[in-house]
N, C-alpha and C positions, 0 to 999 in steps of 0.2 A: 770769086772769093771776096772781092771788095763789097759787092752787093750783099752777100750773106753776112759779112761782119757788121755792116750797117744795121741789118735787121736784128742781129744779136744785141747790138748796143741799144737799139730802141727798146727791145723786149726787156733788157736788163734795167733800163731806166724806169720803164713802166712798173716792173716788179718792185723796185725801190720805193716808188710813189705809193703803190698799194700797201706795202708793209708799213710805211710811215703813217698812212691814214688809219690802218688798223691799230697801230700802237697809240695813236692820238686818241682814238675812241676808247680804247681799253683803259688808258691812264688819265682820262679826263672824267671825273666822277659826275660832272654836270651833264655829260653826254650819255654815258652808259655806266650803270653800276648794278650790283646785285648784293643781297645780304641785308642785314638790319641797319637802322640808322646809326647805331653805335659802331658797327663795322665800317660804314661809310665815313664816320667821323674820324676814324683812324687814318683813312686815306687823306682826308682834308688836313689833318694835323701834320702829316708828313710833307704836304705841299706848301704849308704856310711859310716856310723859310724864304720863299721867293715872293709870296703875296700874303701878308698877314690877314687879309680878309677871309682866307680859308680857315684860320684858327677861330675866327668868329663863327663861321659856318659850322665847324666841328662842335663848338659849345652849344650852338642852337640845336644841332641834331642829337647830341648826347650830353646833357648837362651834368651827368655824373662822372664823366671822363676827365681825369685830373690833368693830363699832360697839356692840352691846349691853354688852360688857365696859366700854367707856368710859363709856357713859351710866349704867350701874348703879353703877360705881365712884364716879362723881361724886355720885350720889344718896346713897350711904352716907357719902361724905365730908361732905356737907352735914348728914347726920343725926348726925355725930360718931362713926360706927362705923369708926374708922381702919383697923383690921386687915382688915376686909372690903374696904374701899376699896383698900388696898394690894394685896391678893391679886388683885382684878379688874384694877387698873391693870397689875400684873405680867403677867397673862394677855394683855392687849391688847398690851403691849410685846413679849412673846415671839412673838406672831402677826405682828409687823411693822408695828405702827401707825406712821403717818407724821404723827400729830397732835402738833404741838409743845406745845400746851396740855396734853395728857395727860401728857407727860413733865415739864412744869413742876409740875403738881399732884402727880404721883407723887413728885418730888423734894422738894416742900414737906412732904408728909406724913412722908417719911423723915427729913428735917431736924428736924421737930418731935419725932420720936421719938428723936432723937440718933443716927440711923444716918447719920453724916456722909459716910462713904466711898461708901455706896450712893447717897446723895442727889447727891453730886458726879457720879457716873456718869450718872444720869438727867438732870441739868440740862445736862450736856454734849450729850446727845442732843437736848434741846429747842433748844439754841442752834445745833447743827449743822443742824437743820431750818429754823430761822428766826433768823438772827443778830441781827435787830433787835428781837426780842421783849423789851420793857423789863422785864417781871416776871422773866423768866429771868435777864437780866443782873444785876438787883438781888439775886436769890437767890444767884447764883453768888458775888457779892462777899461775902455773909454767910457762905457755906459756906467760902470761902477765908480769911476773917479770923482765926479761931482758929488758934493755933500748933499745928502737927502734932507731937505727941510720942508717938504710938502707932504700933505696927507694923501692917502690913496685916491685914485680916480675912480668914481663910481658911475657905472652905466646901468640904467634900469631897462630891462627887457620886458618886464611885466609888473604892474599894470601898464599897458601900452597907451599912456595918455599923450595927447597931442595938444599943442598950443591952440587955444581958441575953440577946442572941441570938448564938449562936456560928455564924459563917459559915466554911465549909470550902471551899477552892479546890483544884482538881485540875490546875492548870497550873503550868508552870515559870516563867511570867511573869505579872505582875499589872499591870493598867492602873490607874494612879492619876490621877484626873481631878477637877478642881474649879475654883473661881474665887477669885482673890485681889483684894481691892479696897482702895484707899487714896486719899485725896484728893490726895496728893502723887504719885500714880502708882506703878506697880510696876516696880522695877528688875530683879528676878529671883525665880524660885521654884526651890527645890532639893528633890528627893525622894531621901532617903538620900544626901545630899551630891552628887547628880548634877543638873545643870541641866536643867530641864524647858522645853518649848516653851510660851511665853506669848503670847497674842494681845493686841491693843490694848484688848480688853474685860476682860482679866485672866483669861480662861479658860486653864487650863494642863493639860497631859497628859504623862505619862511612863510607859513600860512598864519595869518593873524585875523582875529575877529574884527569886524567893522559894524558900526551902528547905523540904523536908518538915518539918512540925512548926510550932512557933510562930514568927511573924515580927513584928517591930515596924517600922512604916513611919513615918519622920520627915519631915514636910513643913515647910519653912522658907521664908519670904518676906521680902523687903526692899523698902522704898519708895525713892523717889529722893533722900531726904535722910538715909538711913541707918538709919531705924527698922526693927526686925525683929520678927517673931513666929514662933512654932513650935508645931505640934501633932503628935500621934502617934496612929496607929491600929494595932490589933493584928489580925492575920489568921492563920488556920490553913491549912496546905496538906497535903492527902493525897497519895498517890502519883499520878503523872501518869496520865491516862486514855489518853494517846497512846503508842504504841510508839515506840521510838527508831529509826524508819526514815526514810530520806531520799527514799522514793518511795512513791506511792500506787498500789497494784496493781489496785484495782477501785473502781467507784463506790460500792459498799456500804462499803468501807473509808473513803471520804471522809465518809460520814454520821457517823463517829465524831467528826469535828471540830466538828459543830454539833448543837444541840438541834433547833430548828425553823428552817425557811427561809421567809421572807415576801417577797412581791413586790407592788408596786403598778405596774400596766401601763396606760399611758394612750395613746390614739391619737385624733387629731382630723383629719378630712378637711374637714368642712363648718363653717366659722366663721361667726359672725353678722356680723362686720365686716371680717375679714381675708380675703385671697384663699384659695380652697380648695386643698387638697392632694389628691393622687390615691391615694397608697399608704400613708399613715400608719396607717390602721386595719389593713390587711393586714400591715404590719410588726409592729404590736403583737400581733396574733393569732399570728404566727409566733414571736415572742418568748415569748408565753405557752406555746405548745406545747413549745418547747425547754426552758423552765424546768420544766415538768411532767416532762419526760423526765429531767432531771438532779436531781430530787429535791426540788423546792420544794413545801412542804406547803400554804401559804396564799397564793393568788394573787387579788388584787383587780383586776378589769379595768374601765376607765372609758372609754367611747367617745363621741365626737361631742357631742351636746347634753347628755349627763350630765356632761361634763368642765368644769363651771363652776369659777370661782375658789373659791367656798365649798365645793363638794363635794371638790375636791382638798385644800384646807386641812383639811377635817374628817377625811379619811382619814389625812393625814400627822400632824396634831397631836392627834387624839383617838383614833382606832381603833388606830393602831400603838403609841403609848405604853402603852395598856392591855394589849396582848397580847404584846409582844416581851420576851424574857428576855435575861439576860446572855450566854448561850451561843448565841444565835441570830444569823442573818445576815439582812440586809434589802437588797433591790435595788429601786430606783425607776427605771422606764423611761418615758421620755416621747418620743413622736413627734408633732411639731407645729411651729408657728412658735416662734422665739426672737427676742429683740430686745436690743440694747444701747443704754443711755441714757448720754449724756455728762453728767457732773455739773459743777456750777458750780466746784468746787475742782480741776477737771482730771482727776478720776478717772472710772471707768466703772462702771455697774451692769448686770448681766445679768438678763434675765427669761425665763421660759417663759410662753407666751401661752395662757391657757385659752380655751374656746370663746366665752365672753361678754366677752372683754377689749376695751377701747377701743383705737383705733389710735394714741392719743397719751398718754392719762392712765394710763401704765403703773403708777405707784406705787399707785394706788387700785384698778385692775382686773386687773392681771397678778400674777404670783408671782415675787418677786425671789430672787436667789441668796442674799441675806442671810437670807431666810426659810427657804430650803432648808438653809442651813448651820446655822441655829438648831435644826433638827429633830434634829441629832446630839446636842444637849444634852438632849433630852427623852426619847430612847430609849436603853436600856442595851445594845443589840445589840453583840456583839463586832466584827462587820464590817458596814459599810454601803457600798453601791456605787450611785452615781447614773450612769445611762446616758442621755444626752440626744441623740436624733436631731434636733437643731436647732442653730443656729449663733448664737453671741454671745460676747462677752468680758466682762471685769469680774468674773471668778470669784474672784479673790483666792486663787489656789492657791499652796501651798508647793511646793518643788522635788520632783521625781518620784523620790524615793529609796526604796530597799528594802533589807532585810538581804541581804548577799551570799549567794548560793547555795553558796558554798564553805564556809560555816560548818557544822560538824557539827550534825546535827539541825535543819537549816534549816526544813523544813516544820513540825516540831513548834514551833519558835520563833515563826515568823510567824503560825501558826494560833492561837496563844494571845494575841497582842498586838492591841490595839485598832487598827482601821483604818477611816477614812472616805475613800473614793476617788471620783473623778469622771472620766468620759470624755464629751466632747461631740463632735458631728459636725463642728464647725468653729468658726471665730472670727468676729469682727465683720465684717459686710458680705458674708460668704460665703453662697451659696445652696445649700441641700441638694439634691443631685442624685438623681433617681429614674430607675430603669432596670429593665426586665424584671420589672415587678410589685412591686419593692421599692426602698426607698432604698438607695443604694450603701453608706452607713455600716452599716445594719442587715444587709445582705447579708453583709458581711465580719465583722460581729460574730457572726452565726450560725456562720460558718465557723470563727471563732476558738474558739467553744465546742465545736466538733467536734474540736478538737485542733490546729488549724493554728497557734495562738498558743503552743503548748507548746514554747517555745524551748529549754529545757534537757532536754526529754524525760524528765520525772519523773512523767508521767501526770497532772499538774494544770496548770490555767491560772490564773495569779494576776492580780490587778488590774494590776500593773506590766507583766506580759507582754501583757495586752490592749492597754495604751497603746502599748507598743513595737511591737506588730504592726499595730494599726489606723492609727497616724499616717502611716507611709509608704505603705501599700498603698491606703488610701482616697484619699490625695492623688494618687497616680499614676493610680488608676482614674478619678478625676474630672478628669484633666488639670490638677491643682493648683487646681481651682475651690473645693475645700473640704479643709482639713487639720485632722483631729481634734486636740483639746486633751486632755491628761491631767495629772492632778495629785492632790495629797492635801489634804484639809481637816484631817485629824487623824491622828496615830498613825504607827507604823512597821511594823504588821502587814500582812497581805495578805488580801484577799477571795479565796476559792479556789473554783474549779469543777473538776470532774473533767475531765481532758484526754483521756479515752478516747472513741472513736467511739461515738455513741449509736445 
C-alpha cells in the first residue's frame, strides 16, 4: 500500500507539471499563437499589466487597435514621462477612442504643461462623452478661469515645410491646411486675407493661387473675444507640370495629374453577427478590376473574415499614412452593412460595419464616420474619395460645390486643389438593393467610370460628376428604395478619373 501510494504521488506530480507546461505554452504568445496579428495584439494588451513591453508589442502588431495606446499612455503618465504619455493619448484620440477618462487625463497633462487651448479641446471631448464626470467638470472650470489674452495657436499641417529644407511646388494652387486652437473658440481663419473653412475642432483649409517664384503665405486667426495671432510660411513654385488644356485626351495624359494612385477595397458577405449579403465581394472584385484598368498602382483588398475592425483601422491609419505622398490620390471602397446611430443630443453618427462588429455596441466595434474623416488629417494625398456601397446618415457633409467648368483652365485648377469627397449608396433606414450579381449602386458606379458620368464631355469624370450622375439614376433604378448621398469633407478640388471607355 505504501509503495502504491508513492507511485500515485509521483504520477500526480508529473501530471501537474505537464499541465503547467501546456498552460504556459498556451498563454505565452511568444511561444505559441494562432490567428491574425490583431488577435494576437489583444492577448499582448491583456498581459501588459505586468510587463508594459507587451503593450508596445500590441501596438506594433496592430497599429489600429486603440486600447494599448490608452494603457501605455497611462503607464507613462504614472511614471512621470509626460511627453510619451501625451503622444500615446493623442494616438488613441486620433483613432477615435470613446473613453471619457482618456480625454480627461490627456487634458490634465496638457493643462499642466501650459497648453491651455489644447487642454480645453480635449476636456470638451471628455464632457461630450460623459457630461456627469466630476473630474472633467472640475478641470474645465480651472481651464476657463484664467483670463484669455492670447491669440489662437496655429499649427500648419500643409504645406509641410521644414527648416533649412527648400520645398518647390509645381502647381498654380497651393493647399494650406492646419489647426487653430483657443480656449475662447475660433472666430475665423484667413489665408492671405481670404476666409478659410474652419470646422468645430479648429481644422482649417484653403486653396490659394501661387505665382512662379517665391511666395509668402500669411495665416491669421482670431478667437471669439478678439485676440489674434499670425504666422507666415514661404514656398517656391516652379512652372506648372500641367499643360493649359481644358480637356484630357487620353488616360496616359491623366497620369500627369497624379504621382501614385492608392485604393483600399473591402467587401463583406458573411458577417459574424449581422445578416449575410450576397454580392458584396463580387462588387469589390469588380471595383478592383476597374481601378487596375484606370491606372491605380497600389490596391489593397480585404474580404470577409479578414475585414475586422482592427485590420481596417490598421490599413487606414498605419499603412496609408506611411506610403501616400502629396501628389497622390487615394480611394476607399466599402461594400457591406452600414448603420446610423441616433445621439443623445439629437444628432446622428454613421458607421460602416466590419465583419466582427456587434449589432448594438457600434462605438466600440464598428468604424464611425468621425474616424473616417480623421483619416484625411493623417495622409497628405491631394485627392481622397470614399465610396460606400452601404446606407447611413450622420456624415456631416458640406455642400456639394465645385469650381465652375466655365473657368479657364478648369481641370488644371481643380486637379491641383485639395479634395476629400464621399459618395454613399443611400441614407438612414434605406436598404442596399442587389440585382443581377451586383449591388445596384456599384453597377452604376462602374458605368460612371466608363464615361457615362462625364457630363461636360471633357474626357474625365470628377467626384462631383459621380455624385450628380449616381444620385438620380440609382434612386430610379431602385424605385426610390435607396438614394445615394454625395458631399465634401474638405477642399474645393476634384478627384479625377479618366472618362474614356476602358
